[in-house]
C-alpha positions as CSV (number, residue, x, y, z in Angstrom):
1,X,-38.0,-14.7,64.5
2,X,-36.3,-17.8,63.2
3,X,-39.6,-19.7,63.1
4,X,-41.2,-16.7,61.3
5,X,-38.4,-16.8,58.6
6,X,-38.9,-20.6,58.1
7,X,-42.6,-20.2,57.8
8,X,-42.3,-17.4,55.3
9,X,-39.9,-19.4,53.2
10,X,-42.2,-22.5,53.2
11,X,-45.2,-20.3,52.3
12,X,-43.3,-18.7,49.3
13,X,-42.1,-22.2,48.1
14,X,-45.6,-23.6,48.5
15,X,-47.2,-20.6,46.6
16,X,-44.7,-21.2,43.7
17,X,-45.9,-24.8,43.4
18,X,-49.3,-24.8,41.7
19,X,-51.9,-27.1,43.3
20,X,-53.6,-27.8,40.0
21,X,-52.5,-28.5,36.4
22,X,-51.2,-25.6,34.4
23,X,-52.5,-25.4,30.9
24,X,-50.8,-23.3,28.1
25,X,-52.5,-22.9,24.8
26,X,-50.2,-19.9,23.8
27,X,-53.3,-18.1,22.4
28,X,-52.4,-15.2,24.8
29,X,-48.9,-14.9,23.5
30,X,-48.3,-11.2,22.6
31,X,-47.2,-10.4,19.0
32,X,-43.8,-9.4,20.4
33,X,-43.1,-13.2,20.6
34,X,-44.5,-14.2,17.2
35,X,-42.0,-15.3,14.6
36,X,-44.5,-14.5,11.8
37,X,-47.1,-11.9,11.0
38,X,-50.8,-12.5,11.3
39,X,-53.9,-10.4,10.4
40,X,-51.8,-7.4,9.5
41,X,-49.9,-7.6,12.8
42,X,-46.2,-8.0,12.5
43,X,-44.5,-10.4,14.8
44,X,-41.7,-9.1,17.0
45,X,-39.5,-12.3,16.5
46,X,-38.5,-12.3,20.2
47,X,-37.8,-15.5,22.0
48,X,-40.5,-16.5,24.5
49,X,-38.0,-17.3,27.2
50,X,-39.5,-16.7,30.7
51,X,-42.6,-14.8,29.5
52,X,-44.8,-17.2,31.4
53,X,-42.9,-16.7,34.6
54,X,-40.5,-18.9,36.5
55,X,-42.8,-21.9,36.3
56,X,-42.3,-22.2,32.5
57,X,-39.1,-21.1,30.8
58,X,-38.4,-22.0,27.1
59,X,-35.0,-22.5,25.6
60,X,-33.3,-20.1,23.2
61,X,-35.0,-19.7,19.8
62,X,-38.5,-20.8,20.8
63,X,-41.1,-18.4,19.4
64,X,-44.8,-18.4,18.6
65,X,-46.0,-19.2,15.1
66,X,-49.5,-19.4,13.6
67,X,-51.3,-22.5,12.5
68,X,-51.0,-23.9,8.9
69,X,-52.2,-26.9,7.0
70,X,-48.8,-28.5,7.4
71,X,-48.3,-27.8,11.1
72,X,-51.9,-27.4,12.5
73,X,-52.2,-25.9,16.0
74,X,-54.2,-27.9,18.6
75,X,-55.6,-24.6,19.8
76,X,-57.2,-22.2,17.3
77,X,-54.3,-20.2,16.0
78,X,-51.0,-20.1,17.9
79,X,-48.4,-22.7,18.7
80,X,-44.6,-22.6,19.3
81,X,-41.5,-23.8,17.4
82,X,-37.8,-23.2,17.2
83,X,-37.2,-20.3,15.0
84,X,-33.5,-21.1,14.6
85,X,-33.0,-23.6,11.7
86,X,-29.6,-24.6,13.0
87,X,-31.1,-25.6,16.4
88,X,-33.1,-28.8,16.3
89,X,-34.6,-28.6,19.8
90,X,-37.6,-27.2,21.7
91,X,-36.8,-27.2,25.4
92,X,-38.5,-25.9,28.5
93,X,-37.9,-26.0,32.2
94,X,-40.4,-26.0,35.0
95,X,-40.2,-24.1,38.3
96,X,-41.5,-27.2,40.2
97,X,-41.8,-30.9,40.0
98,X,-44.5,-32.3,37.7
99,X,-45.9,-35.9,37.6
100,X,-47.1,-35.6,34.0
101,X,-46.3,-33.3,31.1
102,X,-48.4,-33.6,28.0
103,X,-48.7,-31.6,24.7
104,X,-49.6,-31.8,21.0
105,X,-47.0,-31.8,18.3
106,X,-46.5,-31.7,14.5
107,X,-43.2,-32.9,12.9
108,X,-42.0,-33.4,9.4
109,X,-39.1,-35.7,10.2
110,X,-40.2,-37.1,13.6
111,X,-38.6,-36.3,16.9
112,X,-37.5,-37.5,20.3
113,X,-39.0,-36.2,23.5
114,X,-37.0,-36.6,26.8
115,X,-38.2,-35.7,30.3
116,X,-35.7,-35.0,33.0
117,X,-36.0,-34.9,36.8
118,X,-34.5,-32.3,39.2
119,X,-31.2,-34.2,39.3
120,X,-30.8,-34.3,35.5
121,X,-31.8,-37.9,35.3
122,X,-33.9,-39.2,32.4
123,X,-37.5,-39.9,33.5
124,X,-38.8,-41.0,30.1
125,X,-37.9,-41.0,26.5
126,X,-40.4,-41.2,23.6
127,X,-40.0,-41.5,19.9
128,X,-42.4,-39.1,18.1
129,X,-43.2,-40.3,14.6
130,X,-43.6,-37.9,11.6
131,X,-47.1,-36.7,11.1
132,X,-46.5,-34.2,8.3
133,X,-46.3,-35.1,4.6
134,X,-42.9,-35.1,2.8
135,X,-43.3,-31.6,1.4
136,X,-44.6,-30.0,4.6
137,X,-48.0,-29.0,3.1
138,X,-50.4,-31.3,5.0
139,X,-50.1,-32.6,8.5
140,X,-51.9,-33.4,11.7
141,X,-51.2,-32.7,15.4
142,X,-50.7,-35.6,17.7
143,X,-51.0,-36.0,21.5
144,X,-48.0,-37.0,23.7
145,X,-47.8,-37.6,27.5
146,X,-44.6,-38.0,29.5
147,X,-44.8,-39.6,32.9
148,X,-43.6,-42.7,34.7
149,X,-45.9,-42.2,37.7
150,X,-43.1,-41.8,40.3
151,X,-40.3,-39.5,39.3
152,X,-40.5,-35.7,39.3
153,X,-40.3,-34.0,35.9
154,X,-38.6,-30.6,35.8
155,X,-37.6,-30.2,32.2
156,X,-38.4,-31.6,28.7
157,X,-36.4,-31.5,25.5
158,X,-37.8,-32.3,22.0
159,X,-35.2,-32.9,19.4
160,X,-35.9,-33.0,15.7
161,X,-34.5,-36.1,14.0
162,X,-33.4,-34.1,11.0
163,X,-31.0,-32.1,13.1
164,X,-32.6,-28.9,12.0
165,X,-35.1,-26.4,13.5
166,X,-38.3,-25.0,11.8
167,X,-39.8,-28.4,11.1
168,X,-41.6,-29.2,14.5
169,X,-44.3,-27.4,16.5
170,X,-45.6,-27.8,20.0
171,X,-49.0,-26.7,21.4
172,X,-51.5,-27.0,24.3
173,X,-48.9,-27.8,27.0
174,X,-50.5,-29.4,30.1
175,X,-48.3,-29.6,33.3
176,X,-49.7,-31.6,36.2
177,X,-47.7,-30.8,39.5
178,X,-46.3,-33.7,41.6
179,X,-49.0,-34.0,44.2
180,X,-46.7,-35.4,46.9
181,X,-44.3,-32.5,46.8
182,X,-47.2,-29.9,46.8
183,X,-48.9,-31.5,49.8
184,X,-45.6,-32.0,51.6
185,X,-44.8,-28.3,51.3
186,X,-48.3,-27.3,52.4
187,X,-48.1,-29.7,55.4
188,X,-44.8,-28.3,56.5
189,X,-46.1,-24.8,56.2
190,X,-49.1,-25.7,58.3
191,X,-47.1,-27.3,61.0
192,X,-44.7,-24.3,61.1
193,X,-47.7,-22.0,61.4
194,X,-49.1,-24.0,64.3
195,X,-45.7,-24.0,66.1
196,X,-45.4,-20.3,65.4
197,X,-48.8,-19.5,66.9
198,X,-48.0,-21.6,70.0
199,X,-44.7,-19.7,70.4
200,X,-46.5,-16.3,70.1
201,X,-49.1,-17.4,72.8
202,X,-46.3,-18.3,75.2
203,X,-44.8,-14.9,74.7
């Protein structure tokens, strides 16, 4: 029974760790989580939080918003931003270790992106330059990738250099799981399954 419990635990953990990259365009985000209104649909102004499940949880205040000339989305229409003007951050945590986290952003004042590992240590820090004009009416979206090739990334925080929210968007989030941790869990689960089968044969 003990072997069965161990096997079940490993299988659950392994299943929670994606074998392939997870890609979020936010185009599927229900209107409940929109900060604005679009095509006669009124947004519910609800924080996204854990809508995408335990593998992607956004910090407080992060909601969906539709593309504009100042803050163009990388996907057709929807992106995310911090709806609280007094909160200058967009943060998200992952339910597993990732080797690379990439996304597209637009920012009026520029920002700093910091990736953290499972122990709270800093994996990488990047300065993100402003790519929106001074009055916020015209901008571009720029690609960013966070990775150092060895450490596990479990959370990322973007901080607006202005100290304010509302002036930075994020879109097309791409999360590549750490291959070593995924294969290790699968290997352990496989060995446990083999041992469990041998035990059942003996009985």
